[in-house]
TIFIDO-827910 format. One line per 8 residues: their letters; for each residue z, x, y of C-alpha. Coordinates in Angstrom, 3 decimals. Example, Ala and Ser with C-alpha at 12.3 -4.5 7.8 and 13.67 -1.06 7.14 Angstrom:
as) 7.800 12.300 -4.500 | 7.140 13.670 -1.060;
This chain:
mlffdylk) 1.380 -8.275 24.416 | 0.657 -4.791 23.159 | 3.232 -2.009 23.497 | 1.287 0.261 25.830 | 4.386 2.244 26.754 | 4.601 3.737 23.229 | 1.381 5.627 23.894 | 3.524 8.117 25.823;
nldahial) 4.816 9.392 22.492 | 1.327 10.668 21.676 | 1.180 13.019 24.669 | 3.177 15.739 22.928 | 0.600 15.876 20.121 | -2.242 16.324 22.579 | -0.350 19.087 24.401 | 0.353 20.901 21.128;
lqkkikdk) -3.224 20.657 19.883 | -4.642 21.824 23.194 | -2.554 24.999 22.889 | -3.723 25.612 19.341 | -7.388 24.728 19.905 | -8.455 26.523 23.060 | -11.621 24.540 23.691 | -13.043 23.057 26.888;
hilflvgw) -13.787 19.680 25.279 | -11.380 16.732 25.489 | -9.189 15.899 22.480 | -9.079 12.222 21.469 | -6.488 10.783 19.108 | -8.141 8.002 17.117 | -7.462 5.274 14.567 | -4.142 4.149 13.167;
cvrdpllw) -2.046 6.722 15.076 | -3.133 4.886 18.246 | -3.119 1.393 16.775 | 0.360 1.386 15.220 | 2.266 2.377 18.393 | 0.388 -0.361 20.283 | 1.473 -2.901 17.641 | 5.079 -1.588 17.619;
lekkptdi) 4.692 -0.580 13.973 | 5.173 3.160 14.392 | 6.662 4.593 17.567 | 6.195 8.235 16.595 | 3.436 8.696 13.990 | 3.428 11.928 11.995 | -0.098 11.625 10.574 | -2.569 12.182 13.402;
dftmagdp) -6.353 11.795 13.280 | -8.231 13.231 16.226 | -11.739 14.054 17.293 | -13.572 16.055 19.943 | -17.056 17.142 20.925 | -18.409 20.574 20.082 | -19.833 22.592 17.218 | -17.464 22.383 14.206;
kkidklid) -18.060 26.038 13.315 | -17.136 27.145 16.827 | -14.079 24.870 16.862 | -13.030 26.342 13.514 | -13.067 29.852 15.013 | -11.042 28.747 18.055 | -8.170 27.201 16.065 | -4.952 29.210 15.898;
kkwmsyfm) -4.346 29.096 12.146 | -1.182 31.192 12.052 | 1.245 28.404 12.795 | 0.343 25.999 9.964 | -1.539 25.422 6.717 | -5.232 24.949 7.342 | -8.377 24.042 5.417 | -11.817 22.652 6.179;
tekfwtmt) -14.209 20.426 4.180 | -17.628 21.653 5.172 | -19.579 18.526 4.151 | -17.853 16.317 6.725 | -16.581 19.144 8.976 | -13.052 17.775 8.681 | -10.328 20.280 9.543 | -6.808 19.637 8.278;
likdpmky) -3.777 21.267 9.896 | -0.361 20.756 8.277 | 3.068 21.783 9.482 | 5.762 19.651 7.910 | 6.372 16.858 8.776 | 3.161 16.746 10.837 | -0.368 16.426 9.526 | -3.341 16.690 11.891;
eltplrte) -6.883 15.917 10.787 | -9.789 16.781 13.074 | -13.240 15.330 12.443 | -15.591 16.275 15.323 | -17.708 13.529 16.918 | -20.664 12.653 14.717 | -23.132 9.994 13.607 | -23.970 8.894 10.061;
sdytdsrh) -26.989 7.210 8.468 | -28.700 6.187 5.205 | -25.959 5.258 2.727 | -28.237 4.906 -0.292 | -25.358 4.799 -2.812 | -23.130 2.443 -0.765 | -20.557 5.224 -0.780 | -21.580 8.323 1.194;
pdiitrsn) -23.804 8.953 4.215 | -26.976 10.821 3.321 | -27.278 12.242 6.827 | -24.430 13.443 9.063 | -25.387 14.541 12.545 | -23.135 16.373 14.998 | -22.773 14.547 18.301 | -21.033 14.926 21.657;
dllldsqr) -21.225 11.194 22.299 | -17.978 9.264 21.819 | -19.804 5.924 21.859 | -22.124 6.950 19.037 | -19.106 8.146 17.066 | -17.425 4.763 17.542 | -20.416 2.908 16.092 | -20.001 4.568 12.681;
rdftincm) -16.403 3.385 12.267 | -15.457 0.500 10.007 | -13.225 -1.951 11.916 | -12.295 -2.413 15.543 | -8.694 -1.920 14.440 | -9.529 1.749 13.728 | -11.694 2.306 16.793 | -9.266 3.098 19.605;
yytnvpyk) -9.365 6.517 21.265 | -6.520 7.946 23.317 | -6.358 11.055 25.485 | -4.834 12.354 28.700 | -5.767 14.714 31.502 | -3.624 16.341 34.207 | -2.558 13.763 36.802 | -3.521 14.746 40.327;
teytslid) -1.371 13.535 43.224 | -4.472 12.209 44.982 | -4.933 9.625 42.194 | -1.929 7.665 43.511 | -3.447 7.308 46.978 | -6.642 5.891 45.497 | -4.951 2.805 44.047 | -5.336 -0.371 46.087;
kknihkys) -1.746 -1.600 46.416 | -2.997 -5.029 47.499 | -4.739 -5.423 44.160 | -1.664 -5.152 41.911 | -0.959 -7.944 39.426 | 2.112 -8.436 37.283 | 1.357 -8.633 33.566 | 2.394 -12.271 33.132;
ddetflkr) 0.298 -13.370 30.168 | -2.275 -11.983 27.753 | -5.132 -14.309 28.667 | -5.091 -13.317 32.344 | -4.963 -9.668 31.334 | -7.949 -10.085 28.981 | -9.952 -12.015 31.587 | -9.481 -9.244 34.147;
lddhgyly) -10.464 -6.683 31.534 | -13.588 -8.703 30.677 | -14.541 -9.150 34.320 | -14.220 -5.481 35.297 | -14.622 -3.572 32.006 | -11.563 -1.473 32.782 | -8.149 -1.678 34.462 | -5.146 0.458 35.320;
ikdlalli) -1.461 0.018 34.426 | 0.385 1.851 37.179 | 3.812 1.995 35.480 | 2.311 4.184 32.757 | -0.527 5.851 34.669 | -2.743 4.340 31.985 | -6.452 3.683 32.443 | -7.902 1.258 29.856;
iqdhkhia) -11.691 1.275 29.490 | -14.011 -0.985 27.511 | -17.184 -0.755 29.591 | -19.677 1.519 27.809 | -21.323 2.796 31.002 | -18.022 4.027 32.395 | -17.024 5.564 29.050 | -20.335 7.459 28.922;
klfaegkf) -19.995 8.747 32.490 | -16.310 9.613 32.281 | -16.757 11.666 29.086 | -20.338 12.901 29.239 | -20.851 15.547 26.532 | -17.187 15.236 25.576 | -15.864 16.608 28.866 | -13.813 14.830 31.523;
dadhaktm) -15.481 13.910 34.824 | -12.670 13.860 37.431 | -14.960 12.588 40.182 | -15.919 9.522 38.162 | -12.238 8.912 37.394 | -11.561 8.794 41.151 | -14.393 6.296 41.600 | -12.926 4.068 38.889;
lksavvft) -9.386 4.214 40.270 | -10.566 3.185 43.725 | -11.962 -0.107 42.424 | -9.663 -0.675 39.435 | -7.748 -3.888 38.899 | -4.138 -2.729 38.740 | -1.392 -4.239 36.578 | 2.323 -3.572 36.516;
lgkkaevs) 4.610 -4.181 33.557 | 7.552 -4.590 35.920 | 9.104 -1.330 34.799 | 10.211 1.633 36.850 | 7.138 3.761 37.446 | 7.468 7.317 36.221 | 6.292 10.447 37.991 | 3.512 11.119 35.526;
kqlrilid) 2.102 14.517 34.690 | -0.824 12.913 32.876 | -3.463 10.349 33.583 | -3.469 8.509 30.274 | -6.740 7.025 29.062 | -7.186 4.415 26.327 | -10.811 3.902 25.279 | -11.586 0.606 23.550;
phkwihds) -15.371 0.470 23.083 | -15.375 -2.483 20.663 | -12.661 -4.623 22.286 | -9.909 -4.205 19.739 | -7.386 -5.203 22.402 | -8.939 -8.679 22.327 | -8.939 -8.738 18.513 | -5.319 -7.628 18.424;
ihkrlkav) -4.057 -10.238 20.838 | -6.047 -12.934 19.008 | -4.976 -11.478 15.634 | -8.487 -10.858 14.268 | -9.672 -8.296 11.738 | -13.256 -7.566 12.703 | -15.945 -5.131 11.589 | -17.556 -2.835 14.148;
gdpdkrft) -21.007 -4.221 14.890 | -22.874 -5.908 12.030 | -20.428 -6.416 9.118 | -23.233 -6.466 6.521 | -24.317 -3.035 7.713 | -20.765 -1.686 7.626 | -20.164 -2.915 4.065 | -23.506 -1.807 2.637;
edalriir) -22.930 1.637 4.159 | -19.636 2.047 2.308 | -18.583 -0.673 -0.133 | -14.998 0.599 -0.191 | -14.657 -1.014 3.233 | -14.733 -4.405 1.502 | -11.502 -3.604 -0.352 | -10.060 -1.776 2.662;
airfatvl) -10.559 -4.893 4.781 | -8.378 -6.885 2.403 | -5.839 -4.093 2.157 | -5.674 -3.766 5.954 | -4.964 -7.469 6.372 | -2.193 -7.614 3.770 | -0.500 -4.334 4.722 | -0.702 -4.996 8.453;
neklkkkw) 0.760 -8.482 8.143 | 3.520 -7.275 5.832 | 4.533 -4.575 8.305 | 4.457 -7.029 11.195 | 6.542 -9.497 9.207 | 9.279 -6.898 8.706 | 9.258 -6.096 12.409 | 9.512 -9.779 13.300;
eksidqag) 12.471 -10.272 10.964 | 14.329 -7.544 12.849 | 13.454 -8.991 16.238 | 14.763 -12.540 15.793 | 17.005 -13.372 18.736 | 20.585 -14.567 18.432 | 19.441 -18.185 18.304 | 17.173 -17.359 15.395;
nrseeqqm) 13.974 -17.845 17.385 | 10.712 -15.954 17.378 | 7.982 -16.101 19.964 | 4.777 -17.913 19.039 | 2.937 -14.578 19.159 | 5.347 -13.036 16.663 | 4.714 -15.835 14.182 | 0.956 -15.202 14.168;
tfdfqket) -0.633 -13.068 11.468 | -3.936 -11.246 11.403 | -6.849 -13.113 9.877 | -10.476 -12.189 9.363 | -13.070 -12.888 11.993 | -15.342 -15.510 10.406 | -18.488 -13.341 10.225 | -16.544 -10.418 8.758;
wisvkknh) -14.989 -12.537 5.990 | -18.328 -14.166 5.136 | -19.804 -10.676 4.779 | -16.915 -9.540 2.544 | -17.671 -12.380 0.141 | -21.429 -11.930 0.399 | -21.315 -8.221 -0.505 | -18.556 -8.349 -3.148;
alvknvak) -20.728 -6.967 -5.961 | -21.134 -3.661 -4.098 | -17.605 -2.602 -5.056 | -19.000 -1.684 -8.477 | -20.593 1.334 -6.769 | -17.293 2.704 -5.457 | -15.557 5.638 -7.144 | -12.529 4.478 -9.120;
erikeeim) -10.278 7.064 -7.441 | -10.966 5.533 -4.025 | -10.296 2.016 -5.310 | -7.044 3.127 -6.932 | -5.841 4.561 -3.635 | -6.374 1.203 -1.913 | -4.611 -0.668 -4.717 | -1.592 1.639 -4.550;
kaftvgnp) -1.311 1.217 -0.781 | -1.512 -2.570 -1.116 | 1.105 -2.626 -3.901 | 3.429 -0.137 -2.194 | 3.646 -1.185 1.461 | 1.582 -4.371 1.513 | 1.839 -7.869 0.098 | 0.501 -7.671 -3.491;
fsfialld) 0.459 -11.465 -3.870 | -1.812 -11.862 -0.832 | -3.934 -8.876 -1.863 | -4.687 -10.349 -5.299 | -5.272 -13.850 -3.889 | -7.776 -12.491 -1.350 | -9.523 -10.374 -3.989 | -9.930 -13.557 -6.017;
eakilehl) -11.220 -15.558 -3.044 | -13.710 -12.768 -2.267 | -14.933 -12.686 -5.904 | -13.756 -9.094 -6.344 | -10.914 -9.740 -8.797 | -13.112 -9.699 -11.894 | -14.521 -6.276 -10.901 | -11.097 -4.642 -10.500;
fpalyatk) -8.796 -6.536 -12.889 | -10.982 -8.144 -15.585 | -8.140 -8.934 -18.002 | -6.220 -10.710 -15.244 | -9.329 -12.627 -14.198 | -9.740 -13.827 -17.809 | -6.356 -15.622 -17.615 | -7.732 -18.239 -15.218;
nieqpiry) -7.699 -21.744 -16.718 | -5.778 -20.587 -19.792 | -3.279 -23.424 -20.163 | 0.257 -22.876 -21.468 | 2.787 -25.160 -23.211 | 4.019 -27.518 -20.485 | 7.624 -27.257 -21.662 | 7.613 -23.616 -20.504;
hpfdvyvh) 4.878 -23.298 -17.883 | 3.403 -26.122 -15.786 | 0.609 -23.769 -14.588 | -2.128 -21.802 -16.269 | -1.515 -18.115 -17.037 | -3.220 -16.875 -13.857 | -1.255 -19.082 -11.464 | 1.975 -18.291 -13.276;
tlltlfel) 1.209 -14.564 -12.947 | 0.667 -14.823 -9.195 | 3.903 -16.767 -8.805 | 5.824 -14.116 -10.754 | 4.266 -11.401 -8.589 | 5.311 -13.344 -5.494 | 8.897 -13.445 -6.760 | 8.967 -9.823 -7.923;
qkinkdpl) 7.769 -8.328 -4.636 | 10.829 -9.836 -2.940 | 13.192 -7.748 -5.067 | 11.258 -4.681 -6.266 | 9.061 -2.305 -4.251 | 7.927 -0.002 -7.060 | 4.088 -0.300 -7.228 | 3.976 0.395 -10.983;
vrlamlyh) 6.549 -2.335 -11.660 | 4.498 -4.736 -9.528 | 1.310 -3.799 -11.394 | 3.102 -4.355 -14.713 | 4.023 -7.847 -13.515 | 0.345 -8.421 -12.766 | -0.577 -7.727 -16.412 | 2.511 -8.905 -18.269;
dvgkvvqf) 0.799 -12.004 -19.729 | -2.894 -11.056 -19.934 | -2.670 -10.933 -23.740 | -2.042 -14.677 -23.843 | -5.814 -15.204 -23.638 | -6.309 -13.927 -27.195 | -2.947 -15.256 -28.405 | -3.643 -18.813 -27.287;
gayadnls) -7.257 -18.463 -28.416 | -5.978 -17.936 -31.960 | -4.093 -21.224 -31.929 | -5.687 -24.284 -33.491 | -4.644 -27.858 -34.146 | -2.119 -28.521 -36.895 | -1.081 -24.910 -37.407 | 1.887 -24.571 -39.718;
keeirail) 5.041 -22.781 -38.615 | 4.158 -19.941 -40.981 | 0.714 -19.552 -39.399 | 2.202 -19.516 -35.905 | 4.770 -16.926 -37.002 | 1.968 -14.784 -38.416 | 0.174 -14.821 -35.055 | 3.360 -13.963 -33.181;
agplnhrr) 4.184 -11.175 -35.612 | 0.734 -9.597 -35.391 | -1.366 -7.751 -32.827 | -2.414 -10.990 -31.115 | 1.094 -11.531 -29.742 | 0.751 -11.014 -25.982 | 3.761 -8.695 -25.961 | 1.684 -6.279 -28.053;
sspeyakk) -1.809 -6.967 -26.721 | -1.013 -7.104 -22.976 | -0.091 -3.377 -22.786 | -3.392 -2.518 -24.499 | -5.415 -4.496 -21.953 | -3.438 -2.817 -19.176 | -4.241 0.632 -20.581 | -7.954 -0.171 -20.653;
dfqalgfs) -8.213 -1.692 -17.171 | -5.964 0.795 -15.367 | -7.727 3.718 -16.991 | -10.994 2.324 -15.613 | -9.363 2.281 -12.169 | -8.457 5.968 -12.332 | -4.708 5.720 -12.961 | -3.109 8.748 -14.584;
skeistia) -1.916 8.755 -18.203 | 1.698 8.878 -17.002 | 1.229 5.903 -14.669 | -0.529 3.877 -17.371 | 2.179 4.707 -19.907 | 4.874 3.538 -17.466 | 3.038 0.271 -16.715 | 2.446 -0.393 -20.430;
ryianhhk) 6.108 0.291 -21.246 | 7.280 -2.235 -18.679 | 4.882 -4.852 -20.047 | 5.860 -4.238 -23.669 | 9.570 -4.653 -22.828 | 9.398 -7.531 -20.353 | 10.954 -9.921 -22.915 | 13.673 -7.481 -23.973;
peemlftk) 16.376 -8.991 -21.695 | 15.627 -12.495 -23.000 | 16.053 -11.178 -26.563 | 19.425 -9.684 -25.651 | 20.547 -13.044 -24.310 | 19.785 -14.726 -27.660 | 22.326 -12.575 -29.495 | 25.961 -13.512 -30.019;
eenvekkv) 28.185 -13.223 -26.979 | 30.280 -10.425 -28.466 | 27.162 -8.345 -29.144 | 25.525 -8.604 -25.721 | 27.158 -5.488 -24.277 | 26.198 -3.471 -27.371 | 22.574 -4.588 -26.923 | 22.637 -3.666 -23.244;
rtffseag) 24.096 -0.257 -24.061 | 21.242 0.422 -26.496 | 18.753 -0.851 -23.928 | 20.309 1.469 -21.342 | 20.064 4.426 -23.711 | 16.418 3.793 -24.573 | 15.081 2.960 -21.134 | 17.413 4.703 -18.697;
yeqamnil) 19.135 3.007 -15.792 | 16.228 2.794 -13.347 | 13.680 1.505 -15.849 | 16.198 -0.904 -17.346 | 16.897 -2.375 -13.897 | 13.151 -2.656 -13.258 | 12.673 -4.544 -16.529 | 15.464 -6.926 -15.524;
ditmadrl) 13.628 -7.513 -12.245 | 10.428 -8.328 -14.172 | 12.295 -10.742 -16.441 | 13.929 -12.411 -13.460 | 10.598 -12.819 -11.652 | 9.012 -14.116 -14.872 | 11.710 -16.781 -15.065 | 11.471 -17.732 -11.385;
gqynplqn) 7.681 -17.816 -11.587 | 7.753 -20.705 -14.030 | 8.611 -23.256 -11.318 | 9.231 -25.616 -14.189 | 10.633 -29.083 -13.380 | 11.352 -29.654 -17.093 | 13.706 -26.688 -17.275 | 16.061 -25.087 -14.818;
ssnisdie) 13.953 -21.941 -14.522 | 15.613 -21.081 -11.205 | 18.909 -20.423 -12.994 | 19.035 -16.662 -13.402 | 22.802 -16.293 -13.785 | 22.423 -15.002 -17.364 | 20.052 -12.236 -16.222 | 22.455 -11.351 -13.424;
klrtilkk) 25.115 -11.055 -16.103 | 23.011 -8.420 -17.874 | 22.574 -6.625 -14.566 | 26.350 -6.603 -14.046 | 26.915 -5.122 -17.504 | 24.253 -2.487 -16.882 | 25.828 -1.472 -13.574 | 29.226 -1.219 -15.265;
lqkqewqf) 27.832 1.010 -18.010 | 26.136 3.202 -15.434 | 29.414 3.585 -13.553 | 31.745 4.065 -16.515 | 29.474 5.905 -18.938 | 26.253 7.871 -18.787 | 22.857 7.431 -20.366 | 23.491 8.556 -23.932;
tmkqlavn) 20.201 9.466 -25.595 | 19.039 11.044 -28.835 | 19.362 14.478 -27.243 | 23.135 14.014 -26.993 | 23.593 13.304 -30.736 | 25.741 15.816 -32.607 | 22.835 16.389 -35.007 | 19.110 16.831 -34.547;
gsdiirqf) 16.062 16.537 -36.778 | 16.437 20.046 -38.160 | 20.045 19.343 -39.145 | 18.989 16.251 -41.092 | 16.159 18.136 -42.836 | 18.559 20.857 -43.999 | 21.358 18.479 -44.957 | 19.241 16.120 -47.048;
klkpwpti) 16.499 18.581 -48.060 | 13.778 16.424 -46.532 | 10.310 17.286 -45.317 | 9.517 16.940 -41.603 | 8.002 13.493 -41.993 | 8.231 10.460 -39.653 | 11.255 9.546 -41.801 | 13.338 11.914 -39.678;
willkktl) 12.574 9.922 -36.540 | 13.620 6.690 -38.260 | 16.935 8.240 -39.307 | 17.586 9.533 -35.781 | 16.913 6.085 -34.295 | 19.306 4.459 -36.768 | 21.908 7.103 -35.950 | 21.572 6.559 -32.215;
arvindik) 21.885 2.782 -32.603 | 25.189 3.244 -34.459 | 26.695 6.076 -32.421 | 26.024 4.533 -29.022 | 28.574 1.758 -29.550 | 31.440 4.169 -30.156 | 30.351 7.583 -28.937 | 33.782 9.233 -28.954;
krntkkei) 34.500 8.418 -32.597 | 31.043 8.359 -34.193 | 29.225 11.271 -32.516 | 30.315 13.990 -34.942 | 28.351 15.659 -37.719 | 30.796 14.395 -40.336 | 30.534 10.766 -39.212 | 26.758 10.904 -38.782;
faflwtqm) 26.047 12.491 -42.170 | 28.374 9.984 -43.869 | 26.447 7.159 -42.229 | 23.073 8.663 -43.138 | 24.019 8.884 -46.840 | 24.304 5.078 -46.789 | 20.866 4.827 -45.193 | 18.969 7.149 -47.519;
khik) 18.421 4.480 -50.156 | 16.581 2.342 -47.590 | 14.215 5.181 -46.644 | 11.186 5.781 -48.812;
């Protein structure tokens, strides 16, 4: 069952916008701000998309711009109104045609027809319109009280909706309409026809939710021209009209379809976990997840190559949404199934069928990577950390490719000590692929740093027991608390993602030990960095009469490594200079 009663929370937005846009046309909220309340995902959305009939230039002049930030994009006639925490985006009713680049419509035509506007939208999930009009007392007398049915099950509700094309929920004063003829008559030219509303109410099938009916000031109207209510109850993700047409119009919709499915199901999953009853049970409906309608999924796979035409900035935005609030594991798996993975993440795609030593990994590099991502997303929500996990082993393709039969230990060491070692090559592949996706230099640097250090905790564990805390302290100083904890999460997920029956890869007690030490250091000390040293580069140059060469950086790093293990005693100029005299003979 959908949560129709949460639509009441949208009425305040309509009232506010009507005051600020003094226009005779009806305002319709549209898209996710209508969908999410119905699915119980967002009771009070703060990001509102709406539409209305009328000339955009005239609407622009009618808007009261004093009360909020305002700007307009003339190409699409989209008007954005922001007053923290609210964001309203108005795109007047329109039609689009001729997408010759599979990205942008060549022709945009203003329209007063809500049905035509609905046909340009991507998925039925984004094609719900909601509005309200003043409720007249005479509306109540029009309802046939003998024709009231209790909402007992979804299938009966859907059958009645199919049979009549519209129905009325009296508890909420909510009129739901799917029939195109009634939609066209009720909102001809974007205005409300009260006489036709009376005609509809006289013959409407009426449902009650069994709640106390309110004295409503509005007649609420939910317009569902492409039967999303059916798709929602049956958990289907479906394109509006012909899916091939939708995807060739704008190829980004192919990636958005996958992102919608993974994000929507992840959000629903979190809601379900909170709604388990005391016996630990969930309803059958709650256990269902959204899946693609067959024709829509076939079209996604058929048109996969079109994503090459999409601007990298738009693709990056979808990736970040999927890796922030979605299920990255499912997103990558679906990209792979749809043959899109190689277009977006070529270095990851290359890891398929790259076998690894069985004593460490019973799966190829690609499967291992997906398993580590699955484990990481349980414990870390940072999208850049998750993306680092995705690329942490991509360098193994060239590393393993360099191996041959009967290599000596010296030859293997040479490979591991050189640029072919995946710890060195993986960050470079990440830089290349994420740059192609439009990630910023700062984001790429962060991802690469995580990848380069993902084995650091394992190295600390190989040291002598009495030196572990010293190693962690240095690690803490170099990376900082947050990044150090993120790297521990990556290492933990890497271990758990082995699923190795030959080793106890599920034992992560040693990594938890490092985490405990790190938390203790954070609580008892602070992040001591090179900036806190009692000397700086200029001091060293003057003291030892050196030139400002890279040598200075080496000396500072050596100083930090020594001072950090006894800051109180060693962080003085006298102690540091005495130490550096002993190091000068090792510096060329």
